[in-house]
N, C-alpha and C positions, 0 to 999 in steps of 0.2 A: 574253391580256395586257390587252387593252383593257377587258375586264369587271372585272378586279381594279383597274385604275386608275380606272375609273368609280365602282366601289364606294368606293374610297379617297376620291375627291373628294366623294362623296355624304355620307360619314359624318365628313369632316374638319370640325373646329370652328376658326373663325377668330376671333382677337381682335386688335384694334388697339391698339398702345401708342405712347407718344411715343418718337421715335427721335432719336439723336444723328446727327451727320454733316450731309450736304448738305440745304439747305432754307431757309437764311437765317432771317429772323424767323419764317417759317412753321413752322419746327421746333418752336417754343414753343407754337404755337396749335393745331396739328392732329396727331392721332395717325396717323402714316403707316406705322410699322413693323407688320409682320404677324407674328403668332405662330400657326402652323398646327399643330393637334394631331390625330393619328390613332391610334386604338387598334388595335394590330396583332391583338388577339384577335378584333376584330369583322370582320376582313378575310376570315376563313375560308380561310386559305391551307393548302396541303399542308404536312406537317411539314418536308420538306427545304427548301422555299422560305421557310417561316416562320423556321427557324433561320438561313438565309443573311441574311434581312432583319434579324434581330436582331443578327447579327454586323456587318453593314454599317452599321447605325444607330449602334452604338457609344454614345458619350456622349449622343447625341440621344435615346436611349431612357430614359424615366424609370421609376421603380419601379412605377408604375400601369400600365405596358405601353403608354404613349403615345409615339409619335415626335413630338418637338417640333422644328419648323423655324422659325427666326427669319429674316425677310427684312427688311433695313433699308437696302439700298444705294440705293434710288431715292427720289425726292422725292414720289411719289404713292402712294396706297394701292393703286391698281390695278396699277401696275407691280410693287410689292412683292408683292401677292397673286399676280400671274402668276408672279413668280420662285419664290415658295415652292411653288406647285403644280408648277412644272417640276422643281424640286429633289426634290420627293416622287415625281414620276413617274420621274426618273432613278434614284432609289434603289430603287424597286419594279422597274424594268426590269432593273437589275443583279442583284437577287435572283432574278429569274425565269431568268437565263442559267445554264445548267448548266455548272459549271467543267469544263474539259478534264482528263481523267485523265492523269496523268504516266506516260509510258512508261519503264520502266527500261531503262537502256542497259548494254550489256556491252562491256567492253574486250577486245580480242583479245590473244593472247600477245605479239605484237610491240609493241603499245601498252603492255602492262604492263612489258615489259623496258625500253622507252625511258623510261617515267615513273621506274622504280626507278633507272635509270642517272643520270637528271637529279637525283634526290634524293641519290644518293651523291656526285656531283660537288658539289652545293650543300653538303653536310655537310663534305666535305674542304676546300672553300674557307673555311667558317666555322671549321674546326679550325685552319687556318693563321693565323687572326687572334689567337689566344691569346698569352699571355706566352711568351717564348722561355726555356727552361731551359738554363742553361750547365753 
């Protein structure tokens, strides 16, 4: 996991843009927001991990195959840079986790009859709500 994250940090491109939000007059003078771009094709991931990362990235993945992460919550470039890299790390970490297989459950005979009896009772209750025919 560490090697993939190291590779991602190495090939990530950062650009600093003017941010809205906290910063007072400083916000107009200094570009504190960070836009972090990582090309997922350059990461060299296994196909299953690659597809999970694509799914997790969602709208952050552009047509060029880059994950674009914007961080603009803090007043300083360094804090925003740290946050962007942490978010990228979390995204990659989630993609590396193999999802648990869902085990099919089987209902026994008693459970089936109880469920059907409950459905029947609910249906009768609803049938009694209709208009009364005289």
